[in-house]
MIMIFI-195182 format. One record per residue (C-alpha): residue in one letter; x, y, z. Coordinates in steps of 0.05 Angstrom, whole numbers, padded with zeros to 5 digits, always signed. Example, Ala and Ser with C-alpha at 12.3 -4.5 7.8 and 13.67 -1.06 7.14 Angstrom:
<nodes>
A+00246-00090+00156/S+00273-00021+00143/
</nodes>
This chain:
<nodes>
M-00421-00514-02048/K-00408-00546-01977/L-00357-00503-01942/E-00372-00539-01872/T-00311-00553-01834/T-00293-00581-01762/L-00244-00540-01712/M-00230-00558-01641/G-00293-00599-01645/L-00331-00545-01663/S-00375-00537-01733/L-00352-00480-01774/K-00390-00456-01836/N-00327-00444-01873/P-00254-00454-01860/F-00244-00375-01853/V-00213-00360-01793/I-00199-00291-01776/G-00131-00294-01725/A-00121-00255-01665/N-00100-00185-01685/P-00125-00106-01669/W-00188-00105-01712/T-00209-00172-01663/G-00201-00122-01605/K-00262-00079-01635/I-00341-00095-01638/S-00356-00065-01690/K-00296-00099-01735/L-00314-00162-01708/K-00387-00157-01733/E-00364-00133-01800/L-00314-00196-01807/E-00377-00234-01785/A-00423-00197-01840/A-00362-00212-01899/G-00363-00288-01878/A-00313-00309-01818/S-00335-00371-01790/A-00288-00359-01731/I-00254-00307-01692/V-00196-00306-01654/L-00195-00250-01599/P-00116-00204-01596/S-00075-00249-01550/L-00080-00228-01462/F-00004-00217-01445/E+00014-00227-01385/E+00082-00182-01397/K+00023-00132-01417/I-00011-00138-01357/H+00044-00127-01315/L+00061-00065-01352/E-00002-00034-01352/K-00007-00048-01277/F+00063-00006-01262/Q+00040+00054-01302/Y-00023+00046-01272/H+00004+00063-01198/E+00051+00111-01225/S-00007+00156-01256/M-00041+00143-01200/H+00015+00165-01147/A+00052+00217-01192/F+00025+00281-01150/D+00025+00240-01077/D+00092+00293-01056/L+00054+00356-01084/H+00041+00383-01011/A+00062+00364-00944/E+00003+00352-00914/M-00030+00299-00979/V-00023+00229-00975/T-00047+00210-01044/Q-00103+00245-01099/H-00133+00186-01116/P-00165+00125-01070/D-00129+00069-01058/T-00149+00022-01128/E-00129-00042-01169/Y-00113-00042-01239/A-00165-00082-01271/G-00119-00118-01311/A-00147-00184-01345/E-00216-00166-01318/I-00213-00114-01384/Y-00207-00177-01431/L-00252-00223-01399/H-00306-00164-01404/F-00291-00154-01474/L-00297-00232-01487/K-00368-00236-01459/Q-00378-00176-01503/A-00355-00209-01564/K-00393-00277-01545/T-00458-00227-01534/A-00454-00194-01606/L-00433-00250-01648/N-00459-00314-01673/I-00407-00347-01691/P-00345-00382-01639/V-00296-00338-01603/F-00231-00357-01585/A-00183-00325-01530/S-00108-00325-01539/L-00065-00330-01489/N+00019-00315-01474/A+00036-00315-01407/L+00101-00328-01372/T+00098-00379-01308/L+00056-00442-01309/D+00019-00413-01249/A-00005-00357-01293/W-00023-00392-01352/I-00072-00437-01316/H-00096-00374-01268/Y-00111-00336-01337/A-00139-00403-01380/K-00192-00412-01325/K-00221-00340-01323/I-00219-00344-01403/E-00263-00413-01389/E-00308-00380-01347/A-00323-00321-01387/G-00349-00357-01438/A-00298-00378-01499/D-00313-00423-01540/G-00243-00451-01543/L-00165-00421-01519/E-00104-00410-01569/L-00040-00418-01531/N+00015-00382-01567/L+00083-00423-01548/Y+00145-00375-01557/H+00217-00378-01537/T+00264-00325-01546/A+00334-00366-01546/K+00371-00317-01483/D+00409-00361-01450/P+00461-00413-01486/K+00464-00456-01428/R+00386-00479-01440/S+00383-00535-01490/S+00319-00547-01544/Q+00303-00611-01498/D+00288-00567-01438/I+00248-00510-01471/E+00215-00560-01502/Q+00197-00600-01450/E+00174-00537-01401/Q+00131-00521-01458/L+00095-00590-01462/Q+00082-00584-01375/I+00053-00522-01390/V+00000-00541-01449/Q-00010-00616-01410/Q-00028-00580-01340/L-00071-00528-01384/H-00103-00588-01417/S-00111-00626-01343/E-00148-00557-01313/I-00189-00534-01363/K-00248-00567-01414/I-00255-00518-01468/P-00217-00539-01533/I-00142-00523-01528/S-00103-00501-01589/V-00029-00489-01597/K+00004-00436-01645/L+00070-00451-01653/S+00129-00416-01676/P+00176-00444-01751/F+00223-00444-01708/Y+00233-00511-01678/T+00282-00560-01696/N+00231-00614-01716/T+00165-00592-01718/L+00131-00651-01733/H+00163-00687-01676/F+00140-00631-01623/I+00068-00627-01648/Q+00077-00709-01640/R+00083-00707-01567/L+00035-00651-01565/E-00018-00699-01589/K-00003-00751-01536/I-00025-00692-01495/G-00085-00694-01534/V-00090-00629-01561/D-00147-00601-01607/G-00109-00564-01656/Y-00043-00529-01689/V-00036-00464-01716/L+00023-00459-01772/F+00061-00419-01766/N+00054-00357-01715/R+00088-00283-01744/F+00124-00249-01694/F+00158-00171-01672/E+00224-00170-01694/E+00268-00121-01682/E+00310-00071-01721/I+00351-00019-01711/D+00338+00058-01733/T+00415+00080-01760/D+00392+00142-01745/R+00363+00144-01681/E+00410+00088-01657/V+00352+00048-01623/L+00323-00011-01630/T+00250-00012-01662/F+00194-00058-01664/P+00158-00045-01736/L+00093-00083-01751/R+00104-00110-01812/F+00046-00151-01854/S+00051-00217-01889/H+00076-00210-01961/G+00030-00271-01991/T+00091-00323-01996/E+00098-00345-01924/Y+00049-00395-01923/T+00093-00450-01966/H+00126-00473-01896/A+00063-00482-01857/M+00035-00513-01931/K+00098-00564-01931/T+00082-00587-01859/I+00014-00596-01858/G+00020-00639-01921/L+00066-00684-01883/L+00026-00685-01819/Y-00040-00701-01854/G-00070-00765-01831/S-00019-00782-01769/V-00051-00731-01718/K-00123-00724-01695/G-00111-00642-01678/N-00140-00601-01734/L-00087-00572-01782/V-00097-00490-01779/A-00049-00454-01840/A-00038-00383-01817/S+00013-00323-01840/G+00016-00309-01917/L-00050-00330-01943/H-00068-00274-01991/T-00103-00305-02045/S-00152-00364-02064/E-00106-00393-02099/S-00059-00401-02033/I-00109-00420-01993/I-00139-00477-02028/Q-00060-00508-02033/V-00069-00508-01962/L-00133-00543-01963/L-00110-00587-02016/A-00051-00606-01961/G-00090-00621-01908/A-00111-00554-01873/S-00183-00560-01833/A-00180-00480-01823/V-00137-00425-01846/Q-00127-00363-01802/L-00130-00290-01837/V-00107-00226-01811/S-00059-00181-01858/L-00111-00186-01922/V-00168-00158-01884/H-00111-00105-01862/K-00089-00088-01924/K-00150-00087-01952/S-00217-00096-01915/P-00275-00144-01884/K-00306-00141-01954/A-00242-00183-01977/L-00260-00239-01942/E-00321-00247-01986/T-00288-00252-02054/L-00239-00306-02022/I-00300-00340-02004/E-00333-00340-02061/E-00273-00350-02106/V-00261-00424-02071/S-00329-00440-02080/Q-00322-00428-02165/W-00260-00469-02153/M-00288-00521-02124/D-00352-00516-02174/R-00299-00511-02225/K-00265-00581-02205/G-00334-00617-02183/Y-00327-00617-02114/G-00385-00614-02075/S-00351-00604-02003/L-00290-00583-01977/E-00283-00651-01945/A-00281-00675-02025/F-00213-00658-02025/R-00182-00633-01964/G-00117-00662-01958/K-00113-00697-02028/L-00046-00672-02043/S-00021-00689-01968/K+00038-00745-01963/Q-00008-00798-01941/N-00046-00791-02003/L+00019-00773-02056/R+00031-00827-02106/D+00109-00802-02093/P+00119-00812-02019/Y+00182-00759-02020/A+00137-00702-02051/F+00147-00662-01993/E+00215-00685-01974/R+00286-00658-01997/E+00290-00710-02053/Q+00242-00659-02095/Y+00294-00597-02078/I+00357-00645-02112/D+00310-00664-02173/L+00301-00589-02182/L+00370-00571-02180/L+00394-00634-02221/K+00340-00612-02280/G+00366-00537-02273/K+00288-00502-02275/I+00279-00448-02244/L+00216-00416-02222/
</nodes>
C-alpha cells in the first residue's frame, strides 16, 4: 500500500506525524519514533514565557549568595542565560540524528519575539515551523475581531520574514474557525493543525490552590477536527492535519476520509509506546488492502462535504434528523 502524502510542501512516507510533546525533546525517543514508522516529528514548543521565567530563575540562582560576605560581590562570573540557544542546539541535533522532517513549534507573546525566534529557528535548519496561536480571554473590552486581527498580523509578518513552510495550530474556540482559516489562506499558510489541547486549570479543594494537571486525550476528541476538515477539504490549499484523540486506526481512517493529509499523535505513544505506531500503520494498510485502495490519495477526502451527495452531511440538519428519528448511539 502506498501511504505517501504531502505536508507543507514536503513528501512524507506516511501520514503519521508525532506532535509536539516531552518525548520529542529527547533524541533517544526521536530515534525510537522514527524506527517505529513516524514520517515527521514536531519538537516541543519554544515558549517565550518559559525563556523569561528560566532567565529570571537563572539570575536568581547566580546571585543568591552575593551578600554572603561583606567583601563579596558575586560567586560567579557575569554570564547570560542561554535561553533559546538551548532549543536551537537541540533542533540541530535532531536534524543530524533523524532522516525524517523535523518541524519546530513556536509560541511567543509579542510580534518582535515571534519574528526573532522564527528567524533563529529557520537558521537552525528546521524543515518547517508550527505556530501555536492561542489567546486567553482576560479582558472583556477586547473583541474577537481585534484578537483575530492581531493573530493574522503575526502570521502575515512571519510569512513575509521567513522562507520555510508555516503551519498554524489552532484552538477549537474560534466563533467561526472556517472563516479564520480562509483569512489565513489569503496569507499563504501551508498547513492547519486541528486542534490544539491546552493545560486547563483545576482547583485542589484540599489545598485550595490552582493546579494544572497533565491530561491525555481519551480517544473521542478527534470528531471536531474531522468535521472541520470535512467542511474545509477542497476549499483550501494548505494541508489539513487532525490532532487530539487519535488512538485507533478507525479514528485515523475517519479523518483521512474527511480529507486530512496527515495526523498528529501524542497521547497514544505516551500511554503505550512508540511500538503502538507500528500497529496503527499496519492496521491502516490492511484496511486499504481490504477496500482495494492502492494509495492514500485514492480515498482521502472521499467523505468530505465536497464529495458527499448530501450537502448537509456535516451540518446541523443531521443533528435535527437524529432528534426526529429518536436514535441513540
